[in-house]
C-alpha positions in Angstrom: 190.3 96.0 221.0 190.3 97.6 217.8 192.5 95.9 215.6 195.8 97.4 215.8 195.2 98.8 219.0 197.9 98.3 221.6 197.4 95.0 224.2 196.8 96.8 227.3 196.6 94.9 230.8 193.9 97.2 232.8 191.2 96.3 230.1 188.3 96.2 232.4 186.5 92.7 233.7 182.5 92.2 234.3 181.3 92.7 237.8 179.9 89.8 238.1 183.1 87.2 238.4 186.4 88.0 240.1 188.9 87.0 237.7 191.8 88.4 239.4 190.3 86.7 242.8 190.9 83.5 241.1 193.2 83.7 239.1 195.8 84.2 242.4 194.1 80.7 243.3 196.4 78.8 240.5 199.8 79.0 240.8 201.5 78.6 237.3 198.9 81.5 236.2 198.9 84.3 238.9 202.8 85.5 237.9 202.5 84.9 234.5 202.6 86.4 231.6 201.4 83.5 229.7 198.2 83.4 227.8 197.1 80.0 228.6 194.0 79.0 226.0 194.4 75.1 226.1 192.1 74.4 228.7 190.4 72.0 226.8 193.5 69.7 226.7 193.8 70.2 230.6 193.4 72.9 233.0 195.5 74.4 235.8 195.7 73.4 239.1 194.7 75.8 242.0 196.6 75.8 245.0 193.7 73.9 246.9 194.3 71.0 244.8 198.2 70.9 245.3 198.0 71.2 248.6 195.2 68.5 249.2 197.9 65.8 247.4 200.7 66.9 249.1 199.2 66.4 252.3 198.0 63.2 251.2 201.6 62.0 250.7 203.2 63.8 253.4 201.0 62.7 256.3 199.1 60.5 256.0 199.5 58.3 252.8 198.5 54.6 253.2 196.7 52.5 251.7 192.6 52.5 251.5 190.1 49.5 252.6 190.9 47.4 254.8 193.4 47.9 257.2 193.2 47.9 260.4 195.5 51.6 261.2 194.3 54.8 261.6 196.6 56.4 258.3 194.4 53.2 256.9 191.8 55.0 258.3 192.1 58.7 257.4 193.0 58.0 253.5 189.6 55.8 253.7 187.9 58.3 254.9 189.0 60.9 252.3 189.0 58.9 249.5 185.4 57.7 250.3 184.4 61.0 251.1 185.8 62.3 247.6 183.6 59.9 246.1 180.4 61.2 247.5 181.7 65.1 246.5 181.5 63.9 243.2 178.4 62.1 243.2 176.3 64.8 244.6 178.3 67.7 242.1 176.5 65.6 239.1 173.2 64.6 241.9 173.6 60.5 241.4 171.4 59.1 243.4 173.8 56.9 245.2 177.7 57.8 245.7 178.3 53.2 244.7 176.8 54.7 241.5 180.2 56.4 241.2 183.0 54.5 239.4 186.6 55.8 239.7 188.7 55.6 236.8 192.0 57.1 235.0 189.9 59.3 232.9 186.8 59.7 230.6 189.1 57.6 227.8 189.0 54.4 230.6 185.2 55.2 231.3 184.3 54.8 228.3 186.5 51.3 227.5 185.1 50.3 230.9 181.6 50.4 229.3 182.2 49.4 226.0 184.5 46.7 226.9 181.2 45.6 229.7 179.2 45.5 226.3 181.5 43.6 224.6 181.1 40.9 226.7 177.4 41.1 227.6 175.6 42.7 225.7 176.6 43.0 221.6 176.1 40.7 219.2 175.5 40.1 215.5 172.7 42.2 214.2 173.4 44.5 216.9 174.4 48.2 216.4 176.5 51.1 218.2 175.5 54.2 217.8 177.7 57.8 218.1 178.5 60.3 216.1 181.5 62.1 213.5 182.4 64.8 216.3 183.4 62.0 218.7 187.1 62.1 220.4 188.9 58.5 219.8 188.3 57.6 222.9 184.6 57.2 222.1 185.0 55.8 218.4 187.9 53.3 218.7 186.9 51.3 222.1 183.6 50.7 220.2 185.0 50.1 216.9 186.9 47.5 219.1 184.0 46.3 220.5 182.2 45.7 217.4 184.5 44.1 216.1 184.7 41.5 218.9 181.3 41.1 218.5 180.2 41.0 215.0 177.9 44.6 215.7 177.8 46.9 213.8 178.6 50.6 214.9 176.8 53.6 213.1 178.2 57.6 213.3 175.5 60.6 213.0 176.3 63.5 210.6 177.3 66.8 211.5 175.8 69.9 209.7 179.0 72.3 208.1 178.0 74.7 211.3 179.3 71.7 213.5 175.6 71.1 214.6 174.6 67.6 215.1 172.4 66.3 212.4 169.2 65.5 214.7 167.3 63.9 211.2 170.3 61.6 210.5 170.3 60.7 214.4 166.2 59.7 214.1 166.7 58.0 211.1 169.8 55.7 212.3 168.0 54.7 215.7 165.7 51.7 215.7 165.4 48.5 217.3 169.0 47.2 216.6 170.9 50.2 218.8 172.1 48.9 221.8 173.8 52.1 222.8 174.2 55.7 221.8 178.2 57.1 223.0 177.7 60.6 222.6 179.8 63.6 223.6 178.0 66.1 225.5 180.4 69.1 224.3 182.6 68.7 221.2 186.4 68.9 222.2 187.0 70.5 218.7 184.4 72.6 217.7 183.1 73.7 221.6 179.1 72.4 220.0 176.8 71.6 223.1 174.8 69.1 221.7 171.2 68.3 222.6 171.6 65.6 225.4 168.0 65.8 226.9 166.7 65.0 223.2 169.1 62.6 222.2 168.6 60.4 225.3 164.7 60.7 225.2 164.9 59.4 221.8 167.6 56.5 222.6 165.6 55.2 225.5 162.1 55.3 223.3 164.1 52.6 221.3 165.0 50.5 224.5 168.9 52.0 223.8 170.9 53.0 226.8 173.0 56.5 226.3 176.6 57.2 227.3 177.6 60.5 227.5 181.2 61.8 227.3 181.3 64.4 229.7 184.5 65.3 229.7 184.5 69.1 227.9 181.6 69.8 229.7 181.9 69.0 233.7 183.8 72.0 233.6 181.2 74.7 232.3 177.9 73.4 232.7 175.9 71.9 235.7 175.6 68.1 235.0 172.4 66.7 237.0 172.6 62.9 235.9 168.9 61.8 237.2 167.3 65.4 235.3 169.1 63.9 231.8 168.7 60.4 233.0 172.2 59.2 231.0 172.9 55.9 231.4 176.2 56.5 232.0 178.5 59.8 232.7 182.1 59.8 232.3 184.9 62.5 232.7 188.2 63.4 233.7 189.7 65.2 236.6 192.4 66.9 235.4 189.9 68.7 232.8 188.3 70.1 235.9 191.1 71.6 238.2 191.9 68.7 238.8 195.1 65.9 239.1 196.1 63.6 236.1 195.2 60.5 235.9 192.0 60.2 237.4 188.2 60.5 236.2 184.7 58.8 236.8 182.0 56.9 235.1 178.5 57.0 236.4 176.3 54.5 236.0 172.7 53.5 237.0 172.6 51.2 239.7 170.9 48.7 238.2 172.8 48.8 235.0 176.2 48.2 237.1 175.3 45.7 238.9 174.0 43.2 235.8 177.5 44.0 233.6 180.2 42.0 234.8 183.3 43.1 235.5 186.0 44.4 233.5 189.3 44.4 235.3 190.0 41.7 237.8 192.8 41.8 240.5 192.9 42.4 244.5 189.7 44.8 245.8 187.2 43.8 243.2 186.7 40.9 244.5 185.0 39.3 247.4 185.7 35.7 248.0 188.2 33.9 245.5 188.4 29.9 245.7 190.7 27.7 242.7 187.2 26.7 242.2 185.7 30.2 241.3 185.2 33.8 242.7 182.8 35.9 244.0 182.8 39.9 243.4 182.4 42.5 245.5 179.3 44.6 245.4 179.3 48.4 244.1 181.2 50.2 243.5 184.7 48.1 244.6 183.5 45.4 241.4 184.9 47.7 239.0 187.8 49.1 240.9 190.6 46.2 240.7 194.0 47.0 242.2 194.6 49.8 244.1 193.6 53.4 243.4 195.0 56.3 242.9 193.8 57.2 245.9 195.4 60.7 246.0 194.1 61.7 242.2 190.8 61.2 243.6 191.6 63.7 247.2 192.8 66.1 244.4 189.4 65.6 242.2 187.4 66.2 245.2 189.4 69.0 246.4 189.0 70.2 242.8 185.0 70.0 242.6 184.5 71.6 246.2 186.7 74.6 244.4 184.4 75.0 242.0 181.4 74.6 244.4 182.7 77.5 245.7 182.7 79.9 243.2 179.2 81.7 241.3 178.1 79.3 239.3 175.7 81.4 237.2 178.2 84.5 236.8 181.2 81.7 235.8 179.2 80.3 233.2 178.1 84.2 231.9 182.1 85.0 232.5 182.7 82.0 230.2 180.3 83.0 227.7 181.9 86.6 227.3 185.1 85.5 226.3 184.1 83.2 223.5 181.9 85.6 222.4 184.5 88.3 222.5 187.0 86.0 220.6 184.6 85.1 218.4 183.7 88.3 217.3 187.3 89.4 217.2 188.4 86.7 215.3 185.5 87.5 212.2 186.9 90.6 212.3 190.3 89.5 211.2 190.6 89.3 207.0 191.5 85.9 206.5 190.1 84.3 209.0 187.8 81.6 209.3 186.3 80.5 212.4 184.8 76.1 212.1 182.0 75.5 214.3 179.1 77.8 214.5 176.8 75.7 216.6 174.5 78.3 218.4 175.0 76.8 221.5 178.9 76.5 222.5 181.2 75.9 225.1 183.9 78.2 225.4 185.9 77.1 222.6 186.9 79.1 219.5 188.2 76.4 216.2 189.5 78.8 213.1 191.7 78.8 210.1 193.9 81.3 208.8 193.9 81.6 204.9 197.2 79.9 203.1 198.4 78.5 206.6 198.7 75.4 208.4 197.7 75.3 211.8 201.2 73.9 213.2 202.5 77.1 212.1 200.0 79.4 213.3 200.1 77.7 216.5 203.7 78.2 216.8 203.6 81.7 215.5 200.9 82.3 218.8 203.3 80.2 221.2 206.4 82.6 220.3 204.1 85.2 221.3 203.6 83.9 224.8 200.2 82.8 223.8 199.0 79.0 224.3 196.6 77.0 222.1 196.4 73.8 220.5 196.3 73.0 216.9 195.5 69.6 214.8 193.0 67.4 214.3 192.3 67.5 218.0 191.9 63.6 218.2 188.8 63.7 215.9 189.8 62.9 213.2 186.3 61.7 211.1 185.2 65.2 211.7 187.9 66.5 210.0 187.9 64.2 207.4 184.7 65.2 206.9 184.6 69.0 207.1 188.2 68.6 204.6 190.6 70.3 206.8 193.6 68.7 207.9 192.8 70.3 211.6 192.4 73.7 213.1 193.7 76.1 215.6 191.6 75.7 219.1 191.7 78.3 221.5 189.5 77.3 224.6 189.2 79.2 227.5 188.9 79.0 231.4 187.3 80.9 234.5 191.2 82.5 234.9 191.3 83.7 231.1 190.7 87.6 231.2 188.9 89.4 228.5 192.8 91.0 228.0 193.7 87.6 227.1 191.5 87.3 224.4 193.2 90.8 223.6 196.4 89.1 223.5 195.1 86.0 221.2 193.8 88.3 218.9 196.9 91.0 218.4 199.0 87.6 218.1 196.3 86.4 215.4 196.2 89.4 213.5 200.2 89.4 213.2 201.2 85.8 212.7 198.3 86.4 209.4 200.9 89.0 208.4 204.4 87.0 208.5 201.9 84.1 206.3 
């Protein structure tokens, strides 16, 4: 679209990905004039996921495991089948290496707390980066404060690329764990995870990968990566909120102590002591989010039914079109220009606070996110208050990009 050209619903989409057919699967999207570009915060849900939740609650609602009735058997079967779907999706070696959590945040807290109990002490080091989401910073700050370990952060270059020379210099024999984002939520930078894991393992350190922003956009193979832990959330992959997974290598999960305790995670309880369940239940205390797990599995099945390669190409085209268009608008500065990016573009408009731009875009029917994106150390390193962030997904069209560019140009004219 040339600047000043009217927005058109009829802009042709690439033939390799049927965006309109996909949009028809999402009730909130299909009949709406809203341009939803806040997918990095949460994705919309396809009808099959909504139906799966409704079917569970209406036809076989029961608690899982141990009961001697048909409803519980059916719920348990669906619950454990969802675990198998997630394990297959990330190519875990065994389904019991997939632990249900409330999301990425709880998964990281689980590992950080277990490490604080059993693996961290004075003189040990935890290595993160400046681009991490707060949920991959604060749990490690607490773990280090509890144990006397030190927290170190790898610098990020001005273009949003992780400084691998700095990473190599900080990595040492005292490093116990490296906790790193696969894809930056604030910048879209895709980190060289394979290289990071290889370097970390050479020093005897283990690696936790925050995959919250990667799981919906990249093909994840935990065995090929060789990571020790991998975490992501259902609601960022077209599933329900309040559900996520922690993948961990079986041997490591076996060695770590439980984090939360109560029902389900026990084998036998006596006043004199307790023995714990085997994996995965050792880390799943209490009644789980059964409906959430079933909905999460359904969301993954939905994605697996699409052409993954054409989807990746589609999202790349959206990003490239938005990036080129924003660069062409006078007074707009893109923040984060790494050569390898997920479908996220963050930007600033000269003379305007990001929140003001976001409000003006919302008034014109374009939903974006503004602020520090739970990445305050990164914003401090870049010496900015925050950004406007547009994030794309499978149901977005090139005409959505046109609307974004048109509304940004209008917003710029108001300031």
